OpenMM code with the backbone's topology and positions (N, CA, C; nanometers):
from openmm import Vec3, app, unit

residues = "MET GLN THR SER ASN LEU ASP PHE VAL PHE LEU SER ASP PRO LYS SER LYS GLN GLU GLY ALA GLN VAL VAL VAL LYS LEU SER ALA SER LYS SER LEU GLY GLY GLY LYS THR ALA GLU THR ILE THR LEU ALA CYS ALA ASN PHE ARG GLU PHE ASP ALA GLU ILE ARG ARG LEU GLN THR GLU LEU ASP ILE ILE ARG ALA GLN ALA ARG LYS ARG PHE ILE LYS ALA HIS ALA ALA ALA ALA".split()
positions = [
    Vec3(8.1648, 13.3138, 3.5246),
    Vec3(8.2631, 13.2600, 3.6175),
    Vec3(8.4020, 13.3092, 3.5776),
    Vec3(8.4715, 13.3660, 3.6720),
    Vec3(8.6077, 13.4141, 3.6484),
    Vec3(8.7056, 13.2992, 3.6749),
    Vec3(8.8048, 13.2890, 3.5926),
    Vec3(8.9065, 13.1859, 3.6135),
    Vec3(9.0446, 13.2496, 3.6189),
    Vec3(9.1349, 13.1778, 3.6784),
    Vec3(9.2749, 13.2198, 3.6840),
    Vec3(9.3583, 13.1097, 3.6212),
    Vec3(9.4775, 13.1424, 3.5812),
    Vec3(9.5660, 13.0454, 3.5175),
    Vec3(9.6976, 13.0365, 3.5925),
    Vec3(9.7544, 12.9181, 3.5919),
    Vec3(9.8892, 12.9013, 3.6445),
    Vec3(9.9869, 12.9451, 3.5373),
    Vec3(10.0983, 13.0006, 3.5802),
    Vec3(10.1984, 13.0447, 3.4838),
    Vec3(10.3367, 13.0273, 3.5433),
    Vec3(10.4337, 13.0198, 3.4562),
    Vec3(10.5757, 13.0085, 3.4902),
    Vec3(10.6373, 13.1477, 3.4774),
    Vec3(10.7142, 13.1874, 3.5782),
    Vec3(10.7830, 13.3166, 3.5733),
    Vec3(10.9320, 13.2903, 3.5910),
    Vec3(11.0115, 13.3376, 3.4960),
    Vec3(11.1568, 13.3244, 3.5071),
    Vec3(11.2104, 13.4541, 3.5645),
    Vec3(11.2854, 13.4448, 3.6719),
    Vec3(11.3389, 13.5610, 3.7418),
    Vec3(11.4850, 13.5801, 3.7069),
    Vec3(11.5234, 13.7029, 3.6833),
    Vec3(11.6626, 13.7320, 3.6526),
    Vec3(11.6996, 13.8654, 3.7143),
    Vec3(11.8046, 13.8653, 3.7950),
    Vec3(11.8529, 13.9878, 3.8584),
    Vec3(11.9865, 14.0238, 3.7947),
    Vec3(11.9891, 14.1267, 3.7088),
    Vec3(12.1127, 14.1617, 3.6385),
    Vec3(12.2258, 14.2031, 3.7325),
    Vec3(12.1925, 14.2622, 3.8474),
    Vec3(12.2963, 14.3068, 3.9403),
    Vec3(12.3700, 14.1891, 4.0030),
    Vec3(12.2939, 14.0932, 4.0543),
    Vec3(12.3568, 13.9786, 4.1203),
    Vec3(12.3821, 13.8633, 4.0241),
    Vec3(12.3262, 13.8731, 3.9033),
    Vec3(12.3383, 13.7693, 3.8010),
    Vec3(12.2779, 13.6365, 3.8475),
    Vec3(12.1820, 13.6438, 3.9417),
    Vec3(12.1133, 13.5238, 3.9878),
    Vec3(11.9838, 13.5074, 3.9090),
    Vec3(11.9524, 13.3841, 3.8792),
    Vec3(11.8314, 13.3527, 3.8064),
    Vec3(11.7501, 13.2541, 3.8874),
    Vec3(11.6233, 13.2474, 3.8571),
    Vec3(11.5371, 13.1547, 3.9264),
    Vec3(11.4037, 13.1454, 3.8549),
    Vec3(11.3111, 13.0711, 3.9166),
    Vec3(11.1792, 13.0533, 3.8572),
    Vec3(11.0766, 13.0336, 3.9674),
    Vec3(10.9511, 13.0666, 3.9343),
    Vec3(10.8396, 13.0472, 4.0262),
    Vec3(10.7167, 13.0085, 3.9458),
    Vec3(10.6208, 12.9494, 4.0149),
    Vec3(10.4885, 12.9288, 3.9583),
    Vec3(10.3983, 13.0322, 4.0241),
    Vec3(10.3179, 13.0996, 3.9416),
    Vec3(10.2254, 13.2013, 3.9922),
    Vec3(10.0862, 13.1718, 3.9393),
    Vec3(9.9865, 13.2287, 4.0082),
    Vec3(9.8500, 13.2273, 3.9585),
    Vec3(9.8272, 13.3629, 3.8950),
    Vec3(9.8001, 13.3619, 3.7637),
    Vec3(9.7698, 13.4867, 3.6941),
    Vec3(9.6247, 13.5221, 3.7233),
    Vec3(9.6036, 13.6408, 3.7763),
    Vec3(9.4701, 13.6840, 3.8116),
    Vec3(9.4083, 13.7637, 3.6988),
    Vec3(9.2769, 13.7564, 3.6872),
    Vec3(9.2083, 13.8380, 3.5874),
    Vec3(9.2136, 13.9834, 3.6330),
    Vec3(9.1870, 14.0759, 3.5439),
    Vec3(9.1947, 14.2191, 3.5753),
    Vec3(9.1039, 14.2559, 3.6921),
    Vec3(8.9867, 14.1961, 3.7000),
    Vec3(8.8936, 14.2300, 3.8077),
    Vec3(8.9363, 14.1730, 3.9420),
    Vec3(9.0282, 14.0778, 3.9413),
    Vec3(9.0758, 14.0167, 4.0651),
    Vec3(9.2122, 14.0703, 4.1077),
    Vec3(9.2637, 14.1697, 4.0375),
    Vec3(9.3996, 14.2148, 4.0663),
    Vec3(9.4121, 14.2578, 4.2118),
    Vec3(9.5276, 14.2334, 4.2672),
    Vec3(9.5552, 14.2653, 4.4066),
    Vec3(9.5956, 14.4114, 4.4204),
    Vec3(9.6072, 14.4570, 4.5425),
    Vec3(9.6478, 14.5945, 4.5666),
    Vec3(9.7743, 14.6316, 4.4919),
    Vec3(9.7810, 14.7564, 4.4449),
    Vec3(9.8976, 14.8019, 4.3704),
    Vec3(9.8997, 14.7532, 4.2277),
    Vec3(9.7859, 14.7039, 4.1785),
    Vec3(9.7804, 14.6578, 4.0399),
    Vec3(9.8472, 14.5236, 4.0167),
    Vec3(9.8815, 14.4529, 4.1236),
    Vec3(9.9468, 14.3223, 4.1109),
    Vec3(9.8520, 14.2250, 4.0418),
    Vec3(9.8998, 14.1557, 3.9395),
    Vec3(9.8137, 14.0666, 3.8623),
    Vec3(9.8507, 13.9194, 3.8765),
    Vec3(9.9418, 13.8873, 3.9674),
    Vec3(9.9798, 13.7474, 3.9878),
    Vec3(10.0118, 13.7248, 4.1351),
    Vec3(9.9805, 13.6069, 4.1818),
    Vec3(10.0094, 13.5674, 4.3194),
    Vec3(10.1021, 13.4469, 4.3157),
    Vec3(10.2159, 13.4566, 4.3819),
    Vec3(10.3148, 13.3488, 4.3839),
    Vec3(10.2621, 13.2309, 4.4645),
    Vec3(10.2761, 13.1098, 4.4106),
    Vec3(10.2326, 12.9912, 4.4856),
    Vec3(10.3464, 12.8922, 4.5104),
    Vec3(10.4660, 12.9242, 4.4656),
    Vec3(10.5823, 12.8412, 4.4975),
    Vec3(10.6959, 12.9320, 4.5451),
    Vec3(10.7925, 12.8703, 4.6034),
    Vec3(10.9136, 12.9426, 4.6404),
    Vec3(10.9907, 12.9803, 4.5147),
    Vec3(11.0749, 13.0803, 4.5243),
    Vec3(11.1659, 13.1123, 4.4140),
    Vec3(11.2696, 12.9999, 4.4077),
    Vec3(11.2880, 12.9416, 4.2927),
    Vec3(11.3763, 12.8270, 4.2756),
    Vec3(11.5005, 12.8685, 4.1978),
    Vec3(11.6167, 12.8316, 4.2493),
    Vec3(11.7424, 12.8726, 4.1873),
    Vec3(11.7836, 12.7820, 4.0707),
    Vec3(11.7253, 12.6615, 4.0643),
    Vec3(11.7611, 12.5708, 3.9558),
    Vec3(11.6417, 12.4827, 3.9203),
    Vec3(11.6565, 12.4069, 3.8130),
    Vec3(11.5439, 12.3254, 3.7677),
    Vec3(11.5061, 12.2175, 3.8682),
    Vec3(11.6020, 12.1609, 3.9379),
    Vec3(11.5724, 12.0557, 4.0363),
    Vec3(11.4782, 12.1093, 4.1448),
    Vec3(11.5056, 12.2301, 4.1954),
    Vec3(11.4178, 12.2909, 4.2956),
    Vec3(11.2795, 12.3193, 4.2362),
    Vec3(11.2781, 12.3701, 4.1123),
    Vec3(11.1521, 12.4013, 4.0464),
    Vec3(11.0684, 12.2744, 4.0272),
    Vec3(11.1326, 12.1668, 3.9855),
    Vec3(11.0643, 12.0390, 3.9668),
    Vec3(11.0065, 11.9897, 4.0991),
    Vec3(11.0802, 12.0066, 4.2085),
    Vec3(11.0312, 11.9656, 4.3403),
    Vec3(10.9071, 12.0461, 4.3795),
    Vec3(10.9054, 12.1738, 4.3471),
    Vec3(10.7884, 12.2568, 4.3772),
    Vec3(10.6675, 12.2113, 4.2952),
    Vec3(10.6879, 12.1772, 4.1698),
    Vec3(10.5788, 12.1273, 4.0855),
    Vec3(10.5242, 11.9962, 4.1437),
    Vec3(10.6131, 11.9088, 4.1853),
    Vec3(10.5693, 11.7820, 4.2447),
    Vec3(10.4926, 11.8055, 4.3744),
    Vec3(10.5352, 11.9038, 4.4538),
    Vec3(10.4640, 11.9378, 4.5773),
    Vec3(10.3223, 11.9843, 4.5448),
    Vec3(10.3086, 12.0696, 4.4432),
    Vec3(10.1764, 12.1167, 4.4029),
    Vec3(10.0892, 12.0011, 4.3548),
    Vec3(10.1475, 11.9090, 4.2779),
    Vec3(10.0722, 11.7934, 4.2304),
    Vec3(10.0221, 11.7094, 4.3476),
    Vec3(10.1060, 11.6916, 4.4484),
    Vec3(10.0664, 11.6149, 4.5670),
    Vec3(9.9515, 11.6846, 4.6399),
    Vec3(9.9614, 11.8158, 4.6547),
    Vec3(9.8535, 11.8904, 4.7194),
    Vec3(9.7228, 11.8758, 4.6420),
    Vec3(9.7280, 11.8826, 4.5101),
    Vec3(9.6069, 11.8671, 4.4289),
    Vec3(9.5514, 11.7251, 4.4393),
    Vec3(9.6375, 11.6247, 4.4474),
    Vec3(9.5911, 11.4870, 4.4647),
    Vec3(9.5170, 11.4716, 4.5976),
    Vec3(9.5662, 11.5352, 4.7019),
    Vec3(9.5008, 11.5305, 4.8337),
    Vec3(9.3645, 11.5987, 4.8266),
    Vec3(9.3584, 11.7139, 4.7626),
    Vec3(9.2323, 11.7861, 4.7473),
    Vec3(9.1333, 11.7018, 4.6680),
    Vec3(9.1792, 11.6364, 4.5611),
    Vec3(9.0930, 11.5510, 4.4797),
    Vec3(9.0362, 11.4366, 4.5632),
    Vec3(9.1194, 11.3729, 4.6440),
    Vec3(9.0746, 11.2609, 4.7270),
    Vec3(8.9713, 11.3074, 4.8294),
    Vec3(8.9937, 11.4228, 4.8907),
    Vec3(8.8973, 11.4759, 4.9870),
    Vec3(8.7637, 11.5061, 4.9194),
    Vec3(8.7700, 11.5664, 4.8002),
    Vec3(8.6478, 11.5990, 4.7268),
    Vec3(8.5726, 11.4721, 4.6890),
    Vec3(8.6455, 11.3708, 4.6436),
    Vec3(8.5816, 11.2439, 4.6056),
    Vec3(8.5049, 11.1855, 4.7240),
    Vec3(8.5677, 11.1832, 4.8424),
    Vec3(8.5030, 11.1296, 4.9623),
    Vec3(8.3770, 11.2079, 4.9966),
    Vec3(8.3852, 11.3414, 4.9883),
    Vec3(8.2686, 11.4228, 5.0233),
    Vec3(8.1553, 11.4067, 4.9224),
    Vec3(8.1890, 11.3970, 4.7946),
    Vec3(8.0845, 11.3772, 4.6941),
    Vec3(8.0178, 11.2406, 4.7111),
    Vec3(8.0972, 11.1379, 4.7373),
    Vec3(8.0416, 11.0042, 4.7585),
    Vec3(7.9513, 11.0035, 4.8812),
    Vec3(7.9977, 11.0665, 4.9894),
    Vec3(7.9179, 11.0744, 5.1123),
    Vec3(7.7880, 11.1496, 5.0899),
    Vec3(7.7951, 11.2624, 5.0193),
    Vec3(7.6753, 11.3415, 4.9918),
    Vec3(7.5786, 11.2641, 4.9025),
    Vec3(7.6312, 11.1934, 4.8036),
    Vec3(7.5473, 11.1151, 4.7127),
    Vec3(7.4786, 11.0014, 4.7892),
    Vec3(7.5525, 10.9363, 4.8790),
    Vec3(7.4959, 10.8275, 4.9578),
    Vec3(7.3867, 10.8786, 5.0528),
    Vec3(7.4077, 10.9968, 5.1097),
    Vec3(7.3084, 11.0541, 5.2013),
    Vec3(7.1803, 11.0941, 5.1256),
    Vec3(7.1953, 11.1356, 5.0023),
    Vec3(7.0800, 11.1776, 4.9218),
    Vec3(7.0002, 11.0571, 4.8710),
    Vec3(7.0642, 10.9418, 4.8639),
    Vec3(6.9970, 10.8228, 4.8088),
    Vec3(6.9101, 10.7520, 4.9096),
] * unit.nanometer
topology = app.Topology()
chain = topology.addChain("A")
for resn in residues:
    res = topology.addResidue(resn, chain)
    for name in ("N", "CA", "C"):
        topology.addAtom(name, app.Element.getBySymbol(name[0]), res)
């Protein structure tokens, strides 16, 4: 089974002197995207920690929703099998 990892990427543009951060999914070598890309962005580029924290909270909320949906389906499937 291939797995991917979440990672933090700090962005810095020396020309504009703007900095930011994103959360990405690091892909394994066999899953790399076209052009040798090894990460897929899953949040917006955030200019400050407050924005970054909001993106993390958004991801947590999405995962909580997915967990609740999975729980309902597993319970339903278990009840149907019994």
